[in-house]
DRENDO-1510 file (C-alpha; in Angstrom, 1 decimal, always signed):
<recs>
REC; n; res; u; v; w
REC; 1; MET; +0.0; +0.1; -0.1 .
REC; 2; PRO; +1.5; +3.4; -1.0 .
REC; 3; ALA; +2.6; +5.4; +1.7 .
REC; 4; LEU; +0.6; +8.6; +2.7 .
REC; 5; ARG; +2.1; +12.1; +1.6 .
REC; 6; LYS; +2.7; +14.6; +4.4 .
REC; 7; ILE; +2.8; +18.3; +3.4 .
REC; 8; THR; +4.1; +20.7; +6.3 .
REC; 9; ILE; +3.4; +24.3; +6.6 .
REC; 10; ASN; +6.3; +25.4; +9.1 .
REC; 11; PRO; +6.0; +28.3; +10.3 .
REC; 12; VAL; +2.2; +29.6; +9.5 .
REC; 13; SER; +2.9; +33.4; +9.0 .
REC; 14; ARG; +1.3; +36.6; +9.7 .
REC; 15; LEU; +0.3; +35.4; +13.4 .
REC; 16; GLU; +1.4; +35.8; +16.8 .
REC; 17; GLY; +3.8; +32.8; +17.9 .
REC; 18; HIS; +4.8; +29.5; +16.5 .
REC; 19; GLY; +2.8; +27.0; +15.0 .
REC; 20; LYS; +2.8; +24.7; +11.9 .
REC; 21; VAL; +0.2; +22.7; +9.7 .
REC; 22; THR; +0.5; +19.0; +8.7 .
REC; 23; ILE; -1.6; +17.9; +5.8 .
REC; 24; GLN; -1.9; +14.1; +5.0 .
REC; 25; LEU; -2.7; +13.0; +1.3 .
REC; 26; ASP; -3.7; +9.8; +0.2 .
REC; 27; ALA; -2.4; +7.7; -2.7 .
REC; 28; GLN; -4.7; +9.6; -5.0 .
REC; 29; GLY; -3.6; +12.9; -3.5 .
REC; 30; GLU; -6.8; +13.6; -1.7 .
REC; 31; VAL; -6.6; +15.1; +2.0 .
REC; 32; VAL; -7.1; +12.5; +4.5 .
REC; 33; ASP; -6.5; +14.4; +7.4 .
REC; 34; ALA; -5.0; +18.2; +8.4 .
REC; 35; ARG; -4.0; +19.5; +11.7 .
REC; 36; PHE; -2.8; +22.7; +13.1 .
REC; 37; HIS; +0.2; +22.1; +15.7 .
REC; 38; VAL; +1.1; +24.7; +18.5 .
REC; 39; THR; +5.0; +24.3; +18.8 .
REC; 40; GLN; +5.8; +26.3; +21.7 .
REC; 41; PHE; +5.3; +25.9; +25.2 .
REC; 42; ARG; +5.2; +28.5; +28.2 .
REC; 43; GLY; +4.5; +27.3; +31.4 .
REC; 44; TYR; +2.8; +30.3; +33.0 .
REC; 45; GLU; +0.2; +28.3; +35.2 .
REC; 46; ARG; +3.2; +26.5; +37.0 .
REC; 47; PHE; +5.6; +29.5; +37.6 .
REC; 48; CYS; +2.9; +31.7; +38.9 .
REC; 49; GLN; +2.8; +29.3; +41.9 .
REC; 50; GLY; +4.4; +30.6; +45.2 .
REC; 51; ARG; +3.9; +34.5; +44.0 .
REC; 52; PRO; +1.6; +37.1; +46.0 .
REC; 53; PHE; -1.7; +37.2; +44.4 .
REC; 54; GLU; -1.2; +41.0; +44.1 .
REC; 55; GLU; +1.6; +40.5; +41.5 .
REC; 56; MET; -0.6; +38.5; +39.1 .
REC; 57; PRO; -1.9; +41.5; +37.0 .
REC; 58; ILE; +1.9; +42.5; +36.2 .
REC; 59; ILE; +3.4; +39.0; +35.9 .
REC; 60; THR; +0.5; +37.4; +33.7 .
REC; 61; GLN; +0.5; +40.5; +31.0 .
REC; 62; ARG; +4.0; +39.5; +30.1 .
REC; 63; ILE; +2.4; +36.2; +28.4 .
REC; 64; CYS; +2.1; +38.5; +25.3 .
REC; 65; GLY; +3.2; +41.8; +24.1 .
REC; 66; ILE; +0.0; +42.0; +21.6 .
REC; 67; CYS; -2.7; +41.4; +24.1 .
REC; 68; PRO; -1.2; +42.4; +27.6 .
REC; 69; VAL; -3.9; +44.7; +28.7 .
REC; 70; SER; -6.6; +41.7; +28.3 .
REC; 71; HIS; -4.4; +39.6; +30.7 .
REC; 72; GLN; -3.9; +42.5; +33.1 .
REC; 73; LEU; -7.8; +43.1; +33.4 .
REC; 74; ALA; -8.8; +39.4; +33.7 .
REC; 75; SER; -6.0; +39.1; +36.3 .
REC; 76; ALA; -7.2; +42.1; +38.1 .
REC; 77; LYS; -10.9; +41.0; +38.1 .
REC; 78; ALA; -9.6; +37.6; +39.4 .
REC; 79; CYS; -7.8; +39.5; +42.3 .
REC; 80; ASP; -10.7; +41.6; +43.1 .
REC; 81; ALA; -12.6; +38.4; +43.8 .
REC; 82; ILE; -9.9; +37.2; +46.0 .
REC; 83; LEU; -10.4; +40.6; +48.0 .
REC; 84; GLY; -13.9; +40.2; +48.2 .
REC; 85; VAL; -14.6; +43.9; +46.7 .
REC; 86; THR; -16.4; +45.8; +44.1 .
REC; 87; ILE; -14.4; +48.3; +42.6 .
REC; 88; PRO; -15.4; +52.0; +42.5 .
REC; 89; GLU; -17.4; +53.2; +39.6 .
REC; 90; THR; -14.7; +55.5; +38.0 .
REC; 91; ALA; -12.1; +52.7; +38.3 .
REC; 92; TRP; -14.6; +50.4; +36.5 .
REC; 93; LEU; -15.1; +52.9; +33.5 .
REC; 94; LEU; -11.3; +53.3; +33.5 .
REC; 95; ARG; -10.6; +49.8; +33.1 .
REC; 96; GLU; -13.2; +49.5; +30.4 .
REC; 97; LEU; -11.7; +52.6; +28.8 .
REC; 98; LEU; -8.3; +50.7; +28.8 .
REC; 99; HIS; -10.1; +47.4; +27.5 .
REC; 100; MET; -11.3; +49.6; +24.4 .
REC; 101; GLY; -7.9; +50.9; +23.6 .
REC; 102; GLN; -6.8; +47.4; +23.4 .
REC; 103; TYR; -9.5; +46.4; +20.9 .
REC; 104; ILE; -8.7; +49.4; +18.8 .
REC; 105; GLN; -5.1; +48.6; +18.4 .
REC; 106; SER; -5.5; +45.0; +18.2 .
REC; 107; HIS; -8.2; +44.9; +15.6 .
REC; 108; ALA; -6.7; +47.4; +13.6 .
REC; 109; LEU; -3.5; +45.7; +13.6 .
REC; 110; HIS; -5.2; +42.3; +12.6 .
REC; 111; PHE; -7.1; +43.9; +9.6 .
REC; 112; PHE; -4.7; +46.2; +8.0 .
REC; 113; HIS; -1.5; +44.3; +8.9 .
REC; 114; LEU; -2.4; +40.4; +8.9 .
REC; 115; ALA; -5.7; +39.9; +7.1 .
REC; 116; SER; -5.5; +42.6; +4.3 .
REC; 117; PRO; -2.8; +41.2; +2.3 .
REC; 118; ASP; -4.8; +38.1; +1.5 .
REC; 119; LEU; -8.0; +40.2; +0.4 .
REC; 120; LEU; -6.5; +43.4; -0.9 .
REC; 121; LEU; -3.7; +41.6; -2.8 .
REC; 122; GLY; -5.2; +38.2; -3.5 .
REC; 123; TRP; -4.4; +34.6; -2.3 .
REC; 124; ASP; -2.1; +33.7; -5.0 .
REC; 125; SER; -0.4; +37.0; -5.2 .
REC; 126; ASP; +3.5; +37.1; -5.0 .
REC; 127; PRO; +4.5; +36.2; -1.5 .
REC; 128; ALA; +7.3; +38.5; -1.6 .
REC; 129; VAL; +4.6; +41.4; -1.8 .
REC; 130; ARG; +1.8; +39.6; +0.0 .
REC; 131; ASN; +2.3; +41.5; +3.4 .
REC; 132; VAL; +2.0; +44.8; +5.0 .
REC; 133; MET; +4.5; +46.3; +2.7 .
REC; 134; GLY; +2.9; +45.2; -0.3 .
REC; 135; VAL; -0.6; +46.8; +1.1 .
REC; 136; ILE; +1.6; +50.2; +1.6 .
REC; 137; GLY; +2.6; +50.0; -1.7 .
REC; 138; SER; -0.9; +49.3; -3.4 .
REC; 139; PHE; -2.9; +50.9; -0.9 .
REC; 140; PRO; -1.0; +53.7; +0.8 .
REC; 141; ASP; -4.2; +55.4; +1.9 .
REC; 142; ALA; -5.6; +52.5; +3.7 .
REC; 143; ALA; -2.1; +51.3; +5.1 .
REC; 144; LEU; -1.7; +54.6; +6.6 .
REC; 145; LYS; -5.0; +55.0; +8.1 .
REC; 146; GLY; -4.5; +51.5; +9.6 .
REC; 147; ILE; -1.2; +52.6; +11.2 .
REC; 148; ARG; -2.9; +55.6; +12.7 .
REC; 149; LEU; -6.1; +53.9; +14.1 .
REC; 150; ARG; -3.7; +51.3; +15.8 .
REC; 151; LYS; -1.6; +54.3; +17.0 .
REC; 152; PHE; -4.9; +56.0; +18.6 .
REC; 153; GLY; -5.7; +52.7; +20.5 .
REC; 154; GLN; -2.2; +52.6; +21.7 .
REC; 155; GLU; -2.4; +56.2; +22.7 .
REC; 156; MET; -5.5; +55.4; +25.1 .
REC; 157; ILE; -3.7; +52.6; +26.8 .
REC; 158; SER; -0.6; +54.9; +27.3 .
REC; 159; ALA; -2.6; +57.8; +28.5 .
REC; 160; LEU; -3.9; +55.4; +31.2 .
REC; 161; GLY; -1.1; +53.1; +32.0 .
REC; 162; GLY; +2.0; +55.1; +31.2 .
REC; 163; LYS; +3.0; +53.1; +28.0 .
REC; 164; LYS; +1.5; +51.3; +25.3 .
REC; 165; ILE; +2.7; +47.8; +25.8 .
REC; 166; HIS; +2.6; +46.4; +29.6 .
REC; 167; PRO; +1.0; +49.2; +31.1 .
REC; 168; VAL; +0.8; +49.8; +35.0 .
REC; 169; PHE; -2.6; +50.5; +35.4 .
REC; 170; ALA; -5.4; +47.6; +36.7 .
REC; 171; ILE; -4.4; +46.4; +40.4 .
REC; 172; PRO; -6.5; +44.6; +42.8 .
REC; 173; GLY; -9.3; +46.8; +43.9 .
REC; 174; GLY; -9.1; +49.1; +41.1 .
REC; 175; VAL; -6.7; +51.2; +39.1 .
REC; 176; SER; -3.4; +52.9; +39.9 .
REC; 177; ASP; -3.9; +56.4; +38.5 .
REC; 178; ALA; -6.9; +58.7; +37.5 .
REC; 179; LEU; -7.4; +60.1; +34.0 .
REC; 180; SER; -6.3; +64.0; +33.6 .
REC; 181; PRO; -9.0; +66.3; +31.8 .
REC; 182; GLN; -6.1; +67.3; +29.6 .
REC; 183; ASP; -5.6; +63.5; +28.7 .
REC; 184; ARG; -9.2; +63.1; +28.1 .
REC; 185; ASP; -9.9; +66.2; +26.2 .
REC; 186; ARG; -6.8; +65.1; +23.9 .
REC; 187; LEU; -8.3; +61.6; +23.3 .
REC; 188; LEU; -11.5; +62.8; +22.6 .
REC; 189; GLY; -10.2; +64.8; +19.6 .
REC; 190; GLY; -8.9; +61.6; +17.9 .
REC; 191; PHE; -12.2; +60.1; +17.2 .
REC; 192; ALA; -13.2; +61.6; +13.7 .
REC; 193; GLU; -10.0; +60.4; +12.1 .
REC; 194; ALA; -10.5; +57.0; +13.8 .
REC; 195; TYR; -14.2; +56.3; +12.8 .
REC; 196; SER; -13.1; +57.4; +9.2 .
REC; 197; ALA; -10.2; +54.5; +9.1 .
REC; 198; CYS; -12.8; +52.1; +10.7 .
REC; 199; HIS; -15.4; +52.7; +8.1 .
REC; 200; LEU; -13.1; +52.4; +5.3 .
REC; 201; ALA; -11.9; +49.2; +6.7 .
REC; 202; LEU; -15.5; +47.9; +6.5 .
REC; 203; GLU; -15.8; +49.1; +3.0 .
REC; 204; LEU; -12.8; +47.6; +2.0 .
REC; 205; PHE; -13.9; +44.3; +3.5 .
REC; 206; LYS; -17.4; +44.4; +2.2 .
REC; 207; GLU; -16.1; +45.2; -1.3 .
REC; 208; TRP; -14.2; +42.2; -1.3 .
REC; 209; PHE; -16.8; +40.0; +0.3 .
REC; 210; TRP; -19.6; +40.7; -2.4 .
REC; 211; LYS; -17.0; +40.0; -5.3 .
REC; 212; HIS; -16.2; +36.8; -3.6 .
REC; 213; ARG; -19.4; +36.0; -1.7 .
REC; 214; GLU; -19.4; +32.1; -2.6 .
REC; 215; GLU; -16.0; +31.5; -1.3 .
REC; 216; ALA; -16.4; +33.8; +1.9 .
REC; 217; MET; -19.6; +31.9; +3.0 .
REC; 218; SER; -18.0; +28.5; +2.4 .
REC; 219; PHE; -14.6; +29.1; +3.6 .
REC; 220; GLY; -13.8; +27.0; +6.6 .
REC; 221; ALA; -17.6; +26.9; +7.2 .
REC; 222; PHE; -18.7; +24.3; +9.5 .
REC; 223; PRO; -21.5; +23.9; +12.3 .
REC; 224; SER; -20.4; +24.7; +16.1 .
REC; 225; SER; -21.5; +26.1; +19.1 .
REC; 226; TYR; -20.5; +29.8; +20.1 .
REC; 227; ALA; -19.7; +31.5; +23.3 .
REC; 228; GLY; -19.3; +35.0; +24.4 .
REC; 229; LEU; -20.4; +37.5; +27.2 .
REC; 230; VAL; -23.7; +39.4; +27.0 .
REC; 231; ASP; -25.0; +42.1; +29.2 .
REC; 232; ALA; -28.3; +42.1; +30.8 .
REC; 233; ASP; -30.2; +43.0; +27.7 .
REC; 234; GLY; -28.6; +40.2; +25.7 .
REC; 235; ASN; -26.1; +42.9; +24.0 .
REC; 236; LEU; -22.4; +42.2; +23.4 .
REC; 237; THR; -20.3; +43.3; +26.3 .
REC; 238; LEU; -16.5; +43.1; +26.6 .
REC; 239; TYR; -15.4; +43.7; +30.1 .
REC; 240; ASP; -18.0; +42.0; +32.3 .
REC; 241; GLY; -21.4; +40.2; +31.8 .
REC; 242; ARG; -22.8; +36.5; +31.8 .
REC; 243; LEU; -21.5; +34.1; +29.8 .
REC; 244; ARG; -23.8; +32.6; +26.8 .
REC; 245; VAL; -23.7; +29.7; +24.9 .
REC; 246; LYS; -25.6; +29.0; +21.5 .
REC; 247; ASP; -25.8; +26.0; +19.2 .
REC; 248; SER; -25.2; +26.1; +15.7 .
REC; 249; GLN; -28.9; +27.0; +15.0 .
REC; 250; GLY; -28.8; +30.0; +17.5 .
REC; 251; GLY; -30.5; +28.0; +20.5 .
REC; 252; ILE; -29.3; +29.0; +23.7 .
REC; 253; LEU; -27.4; +26.2; +25.2 .
REC; 254; ALA; -26.4; +27.7; +28.5 .
REC; 255; GLU; -26.2; +31.1; +30.1 .
REC; 256; PHE; -24.2; +31.4; +33.4 .
REC; 257; HIS; -22.1; +33.4; +35.8 .
REC; 258; PRO; -18.4; +33.1; +34.4 .
REC; 259; PRO; -17.0; +31.7; +37.8 .
REC; 260; ALA; -19.0; +28.4; +37.3 .
REC; 261; TYR; -17.3; +27.8; +33.9 .
REC; 262; LEU; -15.9; +24.4; +34.9 .
REC; 263; ASP; -19.4; +23.1; +35.1 .
REC; 264; PHE; -19.4; +23.5; +31.3 .
REC; 265; ILE; -16.0; +23.6; +29.9 .
REC; 266; GLY; -13.6; +20.5; +29.9 .
REC; 267; GLU; -10.1; +20.3; +28.3 .
REC; 268; LYS; -8.6; +17.5; +26.4 .
REC; 269; VAL; -4.7; +17.0; +25.6 .
REC; 270; GLU; -3.4; +15.7; +22.3 .
REC; 271; PRO; +0.0; +14.6; +21.8 .
REC; 272; TRP; +0.8; +16.3; +18.7 .
REC; 273; SER; +0.1; +20.1; +20.2 .
REC; 274; TYR; +1.0; +22.0; +23.2 .
REC; 275; LEU; -2.5; +23.7; +23.1 .
REC; 276; LYS; -5.1; +21.9; +25.0 .
REC; 277; PHE; -8.6; +21.5; +23.6 .
REC; 278; PRO; -11.6; +22.8; +25.5 .
REC; 279; PHE; -14.8; +21.2; +24.7 .
REC; 280; LEU; -18.4; +21.8; +26.0 .
REC; 281; ARG; -19.0; +19.0; +28.7 .
REC; 282; SER; -22.6; +18.6; +27.7 .
REC; 283; LYS; -21.4; +17.6; +24.1 .
REC; 284; GLY; -18.1; +16.0; +24.9 .
REC; 285; TYR; -14.9; +16.0; +23.0 .
REC; 286; PRO; -14.5; +16.5; +20.1 .
REC; 287; ASP; -18.2; +17.2; +19.3 .
REC; 288; GLY; -18.3; +19.9; +21.9 .
REC; 289; CYS; -16.5; +22.3; +19.9 .
REC; 290; TYR; -17.4; +25.9; +20.2 .
REC; 291; ARG; -16.1; +29.3; +18.8 .
REC; 292; VAL; -15.1; +32.6; +20.6 .
REC; 293; GLY; -13.9; +35.8; +19.4 .
REC; 294; PRO; -15.4; +38.1; +17.3 .
REC; 295; LEU; -17.8; +35.8; +15.2 .
REC; 296; GLY; -18.6; +33.9; +18.6 .
REC; 297; ARG; -19.6; +37.0; +20.2 .
REC; 298; VAL; -21.6; +38.4; +17.2 .
REC; 299; ASN; -23.4; +35.0; +16.9 .
REC; 300; VAL; -24.5; +34.9; +20.7 .
REC; 301; ALA; -25.4; +38.4; +21.3 .
REC; 302; ASP; -28.8; +40.0; +20.7 .
REC; 303; GLY; -27.2; +43.2; +19.3 .
REC; 304; PHE; -25.0; +46.1; +20.0 .
REC; 305; ALA; -25.8; +48.6; +22.4 .
REC; 306; THR; -24.0; +51.6; +20.5 .
REC; 307; PRO; -26.2; +52.7; +17.5 .
REC; 308; ARG; -23.5; +52.8; +14.7 .
REC; 309; ALA; -22.1; +49.2; +15.2 .
REC; 310; ASN; -25.8; +48.0; +15.8 .
REC; 311; GLU; -26.8; +49.3; +12.2 .
REC; 312; GLU; -23.9; +47.6; +10.6 .
REC; 313; LEU; -24.9; +44.4; +12.2 .
REC; 314; LYS; -28.1; +44.1; +10.5 .
REC; 315; GLU; -26.3; +43.8; +7.1 .
REC; 316; PHE; -23.9; +41.1; +8.6 .
REC; 317; ARG; -26.9; +39.3; +10.2 .
REC; 318; GLY; -29.0; +39.4; +7.0 .
REC; 319; LEU; -26.5; +36.9; +5.5 .
REC; 320; ALA; -28.1; +33.9; +7.0 .
REC; 321; SER; -32.0; +33.3; +8.0 .
REC; 322; ASN; -31.3; +32.4; +11.7 .
REC; 323; GLY; -28.7; +35.1; +12.0 .
REC; 324; ILE; -25.9; +32.5; +12.7 .
REC; 325; LEU; -22.9; +32.7; +10.5 .
REC; 326; GLU; -20.4; +29.8; +10.4 .
REC; 327; SER; -17.6; +30.6; +7.6 .
REC; 328; SER; -14.5; +31.3; +9.3 .
REC; 329; LEU; -13.8; +34.2; +6.8 .
REC; 330; LEU; -16.5; +36.2; +8.2 .
REC; 331; TYR; -14.4; +36.6; +11.6 .
REC; 332; HIS; -12.9; +39.5; +9.8 .
REC; 333; TRP; -16.3; +41.2; +9.2 .
REC; 334; ALA; -17.2; +40.7; +12.9 .
REC; 335; ARG; -14.1; +42.1; +13.9 .
REC; 336; LEU; -14.7; +45.4; +12.3 .
REC; 337; LEU; -17.7; +45.6; +13.6 .
REC; 338; GLU; -16.3; +45.3; +17.1 .
REC; 339; LEU; -14.1; +47.7; +16.1 .
REC; 340; LEU; -16.5; +50.3; +15.5 .
REC; 341; TYR; -18.3; +49.3; +18.8 .
REC; 342; ALA; -15.0; +50.0; +20.9 .
REC; 343; LEU; -14.6; +53.3; +19.1 .
REC; 344; GLU; -18.3; +54.4; +20.1 .
REC; 345; ARG; -18.0; +53.0; +23.5 .
REC; 346; ALA; -14.8; +54.6; +24.4 .
REC; 347; GLU; -16.3; +57.8; +23.2 .
REC; 348; GLU; -19.0; +57.2; +25.6 .
REC; 349; ILE; -17.0; +56.6; +28.5 .
REC; 350; LEU; -14.8; +59.6; +27.9 .
REC; 351; HIS; -17.7; +61.8; +27.7 .
REC; 352; ASP; -19.1; +60.1; +31.2 .
REC; 353; ASP; -18.8; +63.0; +34.1 .
REC; 354; ARG; -17.1; +60.6; +36.4 .
REC; 355; ILE; -14.4; +59.7; +34.2 .
REC; 356; CYS; -11.8; +62.1; +35.9 .
REC; 357; ASP; -12.9; +61.6; +39.4 .
REC; 358; THR; -10.2; +60.4; +41.7 .
REC; 359; ASP; -12.0; +57.5; +43.7 .
REC; 360; ILE; -10.4; +54.9; +42.0 .
REC; 361; ARG; -9.4; +52.2; +44.3 .
REC; 362; VAL; -10.3; +50.2; +47.7 .
REC; 363; THR; -8.0; +48.4; +49.8 .
REC; 364; ALA; -8.7; +45.2; +51.6 .
REC; 365; ALA; -7.1; +41.8; +52.9 .
REC; 366; PRO; -7.9; +38.6; +51.2 .
REC; 367; ALA; -11.2; +37.5; +51.9 .
REC; 368; ASN; -11.7; +34.3; +49.8 .
REC; 369; GLY; -9.3; +31.3; +48.9 .
REC; 370; GLU; -10.2; +31.6; +45.1 .
REC; 371; GLY; -11.0; +34.1; +42.3 .
REC; 372; VAL; -12.2; +33.9; +38.8 .
REC; 373; GLY; -11.7; +36.9; +36.5 .
REC; 374; VAL; -13.4; +36.7; +32.8 .
REC; 375; ILE; -13.2; +39.2; +30.0 .
REC; 376; GLU; -13.6; +39.1; +26.5 .
REC; 377; ALA; -10.2; +39.8; +25.1 .
REC; 378; PRO; -9.9; +40.7; +21.3 .
REC; 379; ARG; -9.4; +37.1; +20.3 .
REC; 380; GLY; -12.1; +35.6; +22.7 .
REC; 381; THR; -13.3; +34.6; +26.3 .
REC; 382; LEU; -10.1; +34.9; +28.7 .
REC; 383; ILE; -10.4; +33.2; +32.0 .
REC; 384; HIS; -7.8; +33.4; +35.0 .
REC; 385; HIS; -8.6; +31.4; +37.7 .
REC; 386; TYR; -6.4; +31.7; +40.9 .
REC; 387; TRP; -6.4; +29.7; +44.3 .
REC; 388; VAL; -4.5; +31.2; +47.2 .
REC; 389; ASP; -3.7; +30.2; +50.8 .
REC; 390; GLY; -4.3; +32.1; +53.8 .
REC; 391; HIS; -1.6; +34.6; +53.2 .
REC; 392; GLY; -2.7; +35.5; +49.5 .
REC; 393; VAL; -0.2; +33.3; +48.2 .
REC; 394; MET; -0.7; +31.5; +45.1 .
REC; 395; GLU; -1.1; +27.9; +45.2 .
REC; 396; ARG; -2.8; +27.1; +41.8 .
REC; 397; VAL; -3.6; +28.6; +38.4 .
REC; 398; ASN; -6.0; +27.9; +35.8 .
REC; 399; LEU; -5.9; +29.8; +32.4 .
REC; 400; ILE; -8.0; +29.5; +29.3 .
REC; 401; VAL; -7.4; +31.9; +26.5 .
REC; 402; ALA; -9.3; +32.6; +23.6 .
REC; 403; THR; -6.8; +30.5; +21.2 .
REC; 404; GLY; -7.2; +27.4; +23.3 .
REC; 405; HIS; -11.1; +27.8; +23.2 .
REC; 406; ASN; -10.9; +27.8; +19.2 .
REC; 407; ASN; -8.5; +25.0; +18.9 .
REC; 408; ILE; -10.8; +22.2; +17.9 .
REC; 409; ALA; -12.3; +24.9; +15.3 .
REC; 410; MET; -9.1; +25.9; +14.0 .
REC; 411; ASN; -8.3; +22.3; +13.3 .
REC; 412; LEU; -11.7; +22.0; +11.6 .
REC; 413; ALA; -11.3; +25.1; +9.5 .
REC; 414; VAL; -7.6; +24.0; +8.4 .
REC; 415; LYS; -8.9; +20.4; +7.2 .
REC; 416; ASP; -12.0; +21.9; +5.5 .
REC; 417; VAL; -9.9; +24.4; +3.4 .
REC; 418; ALA; -7.4; +21.8; +2.4 .
REC; 419; ARG; -9.9; +19.1; +1.2 .
REC; 420; ARG; -11.7; +22.2; -0.9 .
REC; 421; HIS; -8.4; +23.1; -2.3 .
REC; 422; ILE; -6.1; +20.1; -2.6 .
REC; 423; ARG; -7.3; +17.9; -5.4 .
REC; 424; GLY; -5.5; +15.0; -7.1 .
REC; 425; GLY; -2.3; +16.1; -5.4 .
REC; 426; LYS; -2.0; +19.3; -6.7 .
REC; 427; VAL; -0.8; +22.0; -4.3 .
REC; 428; THR; +0.2; +25.5; -5.2 .
REC; 429; GLU; +1.7; +28.3; -3.0 .
REC; 430; GLY; -1.7; +30.1; -3.2 .
REC; 431; ILE; -3.6; +27.0; -1.8 .
REC; 432; LEU; -0.9; +26.7; +0.9 .
REC; 433; ASN; -1.6; +30.4; +1.8 .
REC; 434; ARG; -5.4; +29.6; +2.2 .
REC; 435; VAL; -4.8; +27.2; +4.6 .
REC; 436; GLU; -2.5; +29.3; +6.6 .
REC; 437; GLY; -5.7; +32.0; +6.2 .
REC; 438; ALA; -8.1; +29.6; +7.9 .
REC; 439; ILE; -5.9; +29.8; +11.0 .
REC; 440; ARG; -5.5; +33.6; +10.5 .
REC; 441; CYS; -9.2; +34.3; +10.5 .
REC; 442; TYR; -9.1; +33.2; +14.1 .
REC; 443; ASP; -6.1; +35.8; +14.8 .
REC; 444; PRO; -4.5; +33.3; +17.3 .
REC; 445; CYS; -2.2; +34.4; +19.8 .
REC; 446; LEU; +0.1; +31.5; +20.3 .
REC; 447; SER; +2.3; +32.9; +23.0 .
REC; 448; CYS; -0.9; +33.3; +25.3 .
REC; 449; SER; -2.1; +29.6; +24.5 .
REC; 450; THR; +0.0; +27.2; +26.3 .
REC; 451; HIS; +0.1; +26.2; +29.7 .
REC; 452; ALA; +0.7; +23.3; +31.8 .
REC; 453; ILE; +0.6; +22.0; +35.3 .
REC; 454; GLY; +3.3; +19.5; +36.5 .
REC; 455; GLN; +5.2; +17.3; +33.5 .
REC; 456; MET; +4.5; +17.6; +29.9 .
REC; 457; PRO; +4.6; +14.6; +28.0 .
REC; 458; LEU; +7.9; +13.8; +26.3 .
REC; 459; GLN; +9.1; +11.1; +23.6 .
REC; 460; VAL; +12.9; +10.8; +22.7 .
REC; 461; GLN; +13.5; +8.6; +19.7 .
REC; 462; VAL; +17.2; +7.5; +18.3 .
REC; 463; ARG; +17.1; +6.2; +14.7 .
REC; 464; ASP; +19.8; +4.9; +12.3 .
REC; 465; VAL; +20.7; +6.5; +9.0 .
REC; 466; GLN; +18.1; +4.7; +7.4 .
REC; 467; GLY; +15.5; +5.9; +9.5 .
REC; 468; GLY; +14.9; +2.6; +11.4 .
REC; 469; LEU; +14.1; +2.8; +15.0 .
REC; 470; LEU; +16.9; +1.9; +17.5 .
REC; 471; TYR; +15.5; +3.3; +21.0 .
REC; 472; GLU; +12.6; +5.3; +22.4 .
REC; 473; LEU; +11.8; +6.7; +25.7 .
REC; 474; GLN; +8.7; +8.0; +26.4 .
REC; 475; ARG; +7.4; +10.1; +29.6 .
REC; 476; ASP; +3.5; +10.7; +30.1 .
</recs>
């Protein structure tokens, strides 16, 4: 029997972190299987043990330089729960404003720098120019607006936390500094340009979508469940709310307070990836696949609480009779809807009369032995769960990040795109780029995604020059 042919894409480009794809073809050149392997390992769950809990917002944000704000906020919320406190209203608003700055810079970065080369230049374009420099050359106005939009989000973060990356701001019990009226007014002056850039991005994507509607609706499309935070009215919320889970037809499977997540979510380990595979306990593994992030949030929410984003949502929802969109490529559209929401929400917060108040922190001794902090990071639901001893020293940590929640889905997307485009063993560079593009839809952050408690599986093989196995040692 002829051996299977294996295609390897290593590394996958235009995403944060290190991963590879392997595609197995049969003797006829048809795809048998395809997998997305996360090849880097970071053990934050382990080496945070023994640290004072109040250090966690600073330590855990070092997981990543792209989404440090998300980890800082989720960590601070978990620490609030350990203290047993409710933070002041102004501190809540300031944390949410920091969060919106993170969304603006992250979503702008992904669309203009990572996703747009495929859409604006084409899947099959020369890889030497299919990058942000190629976009700058062919679409200079859009590229410049994208850079400035990301800069606006970073300035929002810097105005609150003192620097654009790894700010010092959210702390247990509140925030470290108040917002000055001068910084408030300066930030308010940047919204006209920011809205213009966001609407340009929406126009560019929708123009591409309607020209390639068939491909866009089928690209990495498969039924799954979806999850995301919603507010008391069922609208999308990004900082705090109830976690809602819907099935592929739009029915609500569950809606619960986030600290109860372990009753609904389990995790599976596979030997071929360092990234764990979360799944819905009610459906089991792997049928319990669910998706988080922009598409997941838009699918579970009843609407947006801001007018411009909610109006844009109507066109998006009209693509499906039940309002549930399955194509992975539609993550890009949903991401731009959220970008518009983040701009509107940030502007609302900056106009709030309380935003420059100085009542921004409460202090207390640890009151609880554990705390859970859950927010919606740009890439999806982010969970920080801490257990502490009587002195507030970390005993155990559990982190489930957006890229983990989406792990089953990313593997399904890779397999779907590979099967659609690889026929009879014919493989082109453009086809392989489409396979990579299936992963880029989810905007994974692989640096954030891999954690472990205890020993990782280890396999060592010694082979002779002909490839024969001489000796094998394995630790589970």
